[in-house]
N, C-alpha and C positions, 0 to 999 in steps of 0.2 A: 504494500500500500504506500503510495507516494504522498508526500506532503511538502509544504513550503515553510520556510522559517526566515527570520531576519538573519542576514549574513554576519553583520558585525554588531555585537552587543557587548558592552563593557560590563563585567561583573566581577568585582574583586575589591581588595583593600589597597588604597594608595598609602605608601609608606612615607610618613612625614619626615623621616630621617634622611630621605633622599633630597637632592636639590629640586627646586621648583621646575627647572628646565628638564631634569631627568624624568620627572613624573609626567610632564607634558609630552615628552618624546614617547614614553611608554603608552600613554593614552592614545596618542596619534598612531603609533604602530599597531595597537590592537584594533583600531578603527580603519586601518589601511589608508592612512593619510600622511601628508607632510605638513610640518609647521613652517610657515614662511612669513617674511616681513613684506608688507605691502607699502612700497615707497609712495604711492599716490595718496594713501590715507594716514600713513605714519603709524599703522597698527599691525600687530601680528594676526595672522589668519591661518586657516587650514585649507589645504588643497587635497581633495579626495583622490586617492590613487585608484582610478576606475577608467573604464572605456570612455573616451571623450571624443567629441567632434573637434576638428581643427578650428581654432579661434582666429587665426590670422595666416595669411599667405605671404611668403617672402620670395621675391624674384629680382630681376634686373632693375625694377622700378624703385625698390626700397632697400636693396642690399648695397652697402658701400664697401668697395674693395673686393677681395677674393673670398671664396668659401673654402674653409679648411676642413677636410675629413680625416679623422684619425680612427684607428682600430685599437681598442684596449687589448692587452695580451690575453690569449686564451687561458693562460694559467690563472688569471684572476676570476674566471667564470666558475661558478659553483657546479660541482658534479653530483653532490648529494647534500642532504640537509636534515636537521632534527629540530622539531618544535616542541618545547616542553611547556605544558599549561596545567592549570588547576582543573581537575576533572570533577564536574558537577555530579557525575554518576556515582562517584565515590568520595564523599565529603572528607576533607582533610588529607587528600592524596593528590600527588601530581601524576600526570600521564604524559606520554610523548608520542609523537608520530614521526616516522622517518621515511625518506625517499631517496632512491638513486634517481638521477635525472631521467634515465631511460624508462623509468616506471611511470612517468607522467605522460598522459595522453596529449601530446603536443600536435599530433597530426602529421607534421613534417619536421623531422629533426634538423634538416638542412637549414631551416630558418634560424636555428640557434647555433649553427656550427658545431653541433654535438658530435663527438667521436668517442667510440668505446675505449679508445686507447688514451683518453685524457687522463692526466694525473689527478688523483683524488684531491678534491678541494671541498671541504665540508663546512657548511654554515650551521651554527647552533644558536637557536633563539629560545629564550625563556621569558614568558610574559604571564605573570600571575593574574592579570586582568582579563585573560582569555580563559573561559572554562567550558567551551563547547568544541567537540571534535571537528565538526564541519568547518567552523571558523578557523581553527588551527590549520586544517587541511588546506583551505583556500589561501591563507596567508603564506604558508610555506611554498605552495605551488607558485605564487606570484614572485616570491623572492628568488626562487630557482630560475624561473623563466626569464625574469627581467635582468638577472645578473649576466645572462648570455646575450643580451642586446648590447653588442660591443662597439657599434659604429657611432662615433660622436661627430657632431657638426659644430662649427664655430664661424661666426661672421659678425660684421658690424652693420648697424642700421641707424636710422635717424631717431629723433626724439619722439616721433609719433607712436613708437611702440612702448612708451613708458608704462602703459597700463598692463603690459605683459607680466605675468607672475611665474615664479618657479612652479612647475607642475602643469602648466598650460600645454596643450598640444598645438603644434604649428605645422604648416606645410611649407616645404622649401622646394622651389622649382628651379632646376638647373640642368644643363646638358651633362654635367659631370656624373649624374646618376645613371645615364644611359651607358657610360663607359664603365662605371663601377659595378653596376648590376645589369649584366647582359640580358636583353629581352624584357627589361622592365621600363615603365614609363619614366619620363624625365621629372618626376616629383616624388617626394618621400616625406613621410610624417616623422616628426621628432617631438619628444617631450622636453620642454625647457627645464634645465636643472640650475641655470644661473643666469641672471641679468645683471650686468655690471655697467655703471655709468662711467664714461671716460671722455676726455677731450680729444678732438680731432686736430690735425696739423694746422688747420686754420682757426683754431680756437672754438670751433663749434662743438656742441654737446652730442656725443655719440653713445649708443648702447651696444655693448658687446653681448651677444647671445650665444649661449652654449647649450646644446641639446643632445639627447641620447635617442637612439633608434626606438621607434614606437610601433606597436602592432596591436590591433584589437584582439588577436589570438591569445595574448597573455591574460586576458580577462574572461575567457570563456568559463561558464559555470555549469558545465555538463559533467556528469559522472561522479558528483560528490554525493555520498550517502551517509546518513546518520544512523549509528547503531550504538547500543549500550555497551560500554566497555566493562568486561568482567574482571580484568586485571589492570593494575596501574602501578607506577613506581611508588613505593610506600613513603609517606611523610609521617614521622612519629607523632602521635598525639601529644598534647602538652604535658600530660602526666609522665610520659615516657621519654620526653625530649630533654636530654641531659643539659644542653646549653641553656634552654629556657629555665629549667629548674635551678641551675646555678645562679642565673641572673636574679631570679626571684629570691633565692636564699640570701644573695649578697645585698639586695635591696632591703630585705627584712632586717638584716644585720645592721645596716646603716641606720635604719629607723630606731632600732633598740638602742644603739650607741648614742644617737642624738637625744633620745629620751633620758638616758642615764646622765648625760652631760648637763 
């Protein structure tokens, strides 16, 4: 019997001992989002990491100078991953989900430059704000797929693109893509990862745009199934957790000492 559920739902305790920024980043990660600074409003905002339509097209009319394409080393792309999360099926315990990249239904491995002979490069994520198997599954899938989008683009444009944010999807039209990707059209989508304001040679204000290869395929939500986990990585209950009990005993000792003083 099939059913639907909310994909991203934060459910857990925020640790006040962490910095505010660390907690914000953990919340953003659990929600599949990025935290970014909006220069137009002077405020921080969230950009959802999801399938998106292109918000702006860049071509000869608004690109200043040359387009630079670079390819991140294949050694930096993940071949496997592990996501550790709080399991709501077993209260007080952590669970984990693991994948080799070739276990993910990507449709076409060539799009990710995947090779079975790649050196192992494992990403390990722990997020106690995630307590659902499907949510952990989706988040790990996206991390593995997007790590293999290795083509980066860099170019300058004018001040009219100031409203562009990190996380936005853009289209770049250039003949270079016909040479770089045989048989493909002369345009390609990229997700913006950085917008930097700089001065041009004539004193004019320019924006440096850096983006990474983008594809809707990374966000497909087919093949994910929810099931009750019967086993999980054990997390000792508070009565059996030596570290917690030692901290409690130490705290009680301080209280008694203060009272006697």
